[in-house]
C-alpha positions in Angstrom: 113.3 173.9 114.1 113.1 170.1 114.5 110.0 168.0 114.4 107.9 168.5 117.5 105.4 166.2 119.2 103.8 169.1 121.0 100.0 169.3 120.6 99.8 165.8 119.0 98.2 162.7 120.4 101.2 160.4 120.9 100.4 156.6 120.9 103.1 154.1 121.8 102.3 150.6 120.6 104.3 147.4 120.9 104.8 145.1 117.9 102.6 142.4 119.7 99.8 144.9 120.1 99.9 146.0 116.5 100.5 142.6 114.9 99.7 139.0 115.6 102.9 137.6 117.0 101.3 134.7 118.8 103.4 132.0 117.2 106.6 134.0 117.5 106.0 134.6 121.2 105.4 130.9 121.7 108.9 130.3 120.1 110.4 132.8 122.5 108.8 131.2 125.5 109.5 127.6 124.5 112.9 127.9 122.9 114.4 131.2 124.1 115.6 134.5 122.7 118.2 133.1 120.3 115.6 130.9 118.5 113.1 133.8 118.4 115.7 136.2 116.8 116.7 133.6 114.3 113.1 133.0 113.3 112.3 136.7 112.9 115.4 137.2 110.6 114.6 134.1 108.6 111.0 135.3 108.1 111.5 139.0 107.8 109.9 139.1 104.3 106.8 137.3 105.6 104.1 139.9 106.3 102.6 139.7 109.8 98.8 139.6 110.2 97.0 142.4 112.0 96.8 142.1 115.8 94.3 143.3 118.3 95.4 146.9 118.2 95.7 147.2 114.4 92.3 148.7 113.6 92.5 151.4 116.3 96.0 152.4 115.3 95.1 152.6 111.6 92.0 154.7 112.4 94.0 157.1 114.7 96.5 157.6 111.9 93.7 158.5 109.5 93.0 161.5 111.7 96.0 163.1 110.0 93.9 163.2 106.8 91.3 165.4 108.4 92.4 168.5 106.5 93.3 170.4 109.7 96.7 171.4 108.2 98.7 169.5 110.8 99.2 166.0 112.0 96.9 165.3 115.0 98.4 161.9 115.9 101.8 160.3 116.1 102.2 156.5 116.5 105.5 155.2 117.7 106.5 151.5 117.7 107.9 150.8 121.2 109.4 147.3 121.3 111.8 145.1 123.2 113.0 143.8 119.9 116.5 144.6 118.8 117.1 146.7 115.7 118.4 143.5 113.9 115.1 141.7 114.5 112.8 144.6 113.7 112.8 144.5 109.9 109.8 142.1 109.8 107.7 144.7 111.7 108.8 147.5 109.5 108.1 145.5 106.3 104.6 144.7 107.6 104.0 148.4 108.4 105.0 149.3 104.9 102.8 146.5 103.4 99.7 147.9 105.1 100.6 151.5 104.2 100.7 152.7 107.8 102.5 156.0 108.1 104.5 155.0 111.1 108.1 156.2 110.8 109.4 156.3 114.4 110.4 153.5 116.7 112.0 152.7 120.0 113.9 149.4 119.9 115.6 148.5 123.2 116.9 144.9 122.9 115.2 143.7 126.0 115.8 146.8 128.2 113.1 148.7 129.9 110.8 150.9 127.8 109.7 153.0 130.8 112.2 155.9 130.4 111.2 156.5 126.8 107.5 156.7 127.4 107.9 160.1 129.1 110.6 161.2 126.8 108.3 160.8 123.8 105.4 162.5 125.7 103.3 159.4 125.3 99.5 159.8 125.8 98.6 156.2 125.4 100.7 153.0 125.5 99.4 149.6 124.3 101.4 146.5 124.9 101.0 142.8 125.7 103.7 143.1 128.4 102.2 143.7 131.9 105.4 144.9 133.4 105.8 147.6 130.8 102.2 148.7 131.1 102.4 148.8 134.9 105.5 151.0 134.7 103.5 153.3 132.4 100.6 153.5 134.7 102.9 154.2 137.7 104.4 157.0 135.7 101.1 158.7 135.1 100.7 157.5 131.5 97.4 155.8 130.2 98.3 152.3 129.3 96.6 148.9 128.7 97.6 145.3 128.4 96.0 144.4 125.2 94.2 141.0 125.2 95.6 138.6 122.7 93.3 135.7 123.8 90.5 137.0 121.7 92.7 137.7 118.7 91.4 134.9 116.5 87.9 136.4 116.5 88.5 140.0 117.3 91.0 140.7 114.5 89.3 138.5 111.9 87.9 141.5 109.9 91.4 143.0 109.6 92.9 139.6 108.7 90.3 139.0 105.9 91.1 142.5 104.6 94.8 141.6 104.7 94.3 138.4 102.8 92.7 140.4 100.0 95.8 142.4 99.4 98.2 141.4 96.7 101.5 140.3 98.4 103.6 142.9 96.5 101.1 145.8 96.2 100.1 148.3 98.8 96.5 149.2 98.6 95.8 152.5 100.5 92.9 152.4 102.9 89.8 154.4 101.8 89.2 157.8 103.3 86.0 156.7 105.0 87.6 153.9 107.1 85.0 154.5 109.9 84.8 156.2 113.2 87.3 155.7 116.0 85.3 154.1 118.8 86.8 153.9 122.2 85.1 152.6 125.3 86.1 153.0 128.9 85.2 151.5 132.3 84.8 154.1 135.0 86.2 153.3 138.4 90.0 152.5 138.4 90.2 153.6 134.7 88.8 157.1 134.2 88.5 157.6 138.0 90.4 156.3 140.9 89.2 153.2 142.8 88.2 155.2 145.8 84.5 154.5 145.5 85.1 151.0 144.2 86.9 150.2 147.4 83.9 151.1 149.5 81.8 148.7 147.4 84.4 145.9 147.9 84.8 146.6 151.7 81.3 147.5 152.7 78.9 146.4 150.0 76.5 147.9 147.5 74.4 149.8 149.9 77.3 151.7 151.4 78.7 152.4 148.0 75.4 153.9 146.7 75.0 155.9 149.9 78.5 157.3 149.5 77.8 158.3 145.9 74.5 160.0 146.9 76.2 162.0 149.6 79.1 163.0 147.3 77.1 163.4 144.1 78.2 167.0 143.6 81.9 166.3 144.3 83.9 165.3 141.1 85.6 161.9 141.3 89.3 161.9 141.5 91.2 161.4 138.2 92.2 157.9 137.3 94.9 156.7 134.9 92.9 157.4 131.7 91.4 160.8 132.7 94.2 162.8 130.9 93.8 160.6 127.7 90.0 161.2 127.7 90.5 164.9 128.1 92.9 164.9 125.1 90.4 162.9 123.1 87.7 165.4 124.0 89.9 168.2 122.9 90.4 166.5 119.5 86.7 166.1 119.2 86.2 169.8 119.7 88.8 170.6 117.1 87.3 168.3 114.6 83.8 169.5 115.1 80.7 167.9 116.5 79.1 167.1 113.1 80.4 163.8 111.7 83.2 163.7 114.2 85.5 160.7 113.5 85.9 160.1 117.2 83.2 158.6 119.4 83.6 157.6 123.0 81.6 155.6 125.5 81.5 155.0 129.2 80.6 151.3 129.9 80.3 150.9 133.7 78.9 148.5 136.2 77.5 151.5 138.1 73.8 152.2 138.0 71.4 154.7 139.4 71.8 156.3 141.9 75.6 156.1 141.4 75.3 157.6 137.9 74.9 161.3 139.0 78.4 161.7 140.3 79.8 160.3 137.1 77.8 162.8 135.0 78.8 165.7 137.2 82.4 164.6 137.1 82.4 164.7 133.3 80.9 168.2 133.4 83.6 169.4 135.8 86.3 168.0 133.6 84.7 169.6 130.5 84.9 166.4 128.6 82.6 164.9 126.0 81.5 161.3 126.3 79.1 160.4 123.5 77.4 157.4 125.0 77.1 156.1 128.5 75.9 152.7 129.7 75.1 152.2 133.4 74.8 148.4 133.5 74.4 147.6 137.1 76.5 144.5 136.9 75.3 143.2 133.6 77.8 141.7 131.2 79.5 144.3 129.0 80.3 142.2 126.0 77.1 142.6 124.0 77.0 146.4 124.6 80.5 146.8 123.5 79.8 144.7 120.4 76.8 146.9 119.6 78.8 150.1 120.1 81.5 148.7 117.8 84.4 149.5 120.1 87.8 149.4 118.5 89.1 149.0 122.0 87.7 148.8 125.5 89.7 149.6 128.6 88.8 148.0 132.0 90.7 147.2 135.1 89.2 143.8 135.7 90.3 140.6 133.9 86.8 139.1 134.0 85.5 142.0 132.0 88.4 142.3 129.5 88.4 138.5 128.8 84.7 138.5 128.1 84.9 141.7 126.0 87.8 140.4 124.0 85.5 137.7 122.5 83.7 140.4 120.7 85.9 143.5 120.5 89.6 144.4 121.1 90.1 144.9 124.9 92.9 146.0 127.2 93.3 145.6 130.9 94.4 148.6 133.0 96.6 147.3 135.8 95.5 150.0 138.3 97.5 150.1 141.5 95.3 151.4 144.3 96.6 154.2 146.4 95.5 152.0 149.4 98.2 149.5 148.6 101.0 151.6 147.2 
């Protein structure tokens, strides 16, 4: 029997989400594809620095060392690069000792058909078109913020600088918890309630949530991913679990009750919840130590990215589909 992705958490990640390709992307935008390809081939022995998604991906891969007797996660590089220009990425993966062995390299074609083919649970990319296609196809996906890369990935970069250029130093077994934070409406849930707030104001929104407090919210694009994470948490055990999740939402009382009852109805575990009532989320996310934060609003992801890695979820409301 061949290798199976069944019962694994499958993460698709673009090369720009995993590594810092800021300068290379600038060459592509300024000089075109041919110049970009030439640069990558000429520098394929130069190790790329970690990008915004590096720490999360590294930590997810460490779950396979949990002693459960099977691999819990599978990370697949999904890139618009051609096979010929991909060696630099693979060389960098090997340098950091990341056990990533599978890749999708499409030479500029659409990645959308392959996300479902690989049973992808989460897709991280810097390309909005790819992420939107994933969301439209029912796959949790986020446009990873590269604007905060200089600060957000600094710890990883300093770690990288300490490595000998020719020697792979394996990561310690206690690399830390996986800490993932989610916004609520238009991320874990649909934007049905949020639309009431936008159209009718806060009082109407709160009244709607009071009236429907016992009715679970409809599932948004990240509901299935949260459920799978919660299943992994149950398998790994509650004591010293390497996965910790948080809900960081602009909701506040009395709109909190429906959220809590929804989590119960879904039978999912959220370790921490912050009902901020419109307060800025950045300091809370920094204190939580999020390795990534998913939110549908640019104002929140740009602010968060100054402290932690963040990704925007390009939710497409049912009202405008």
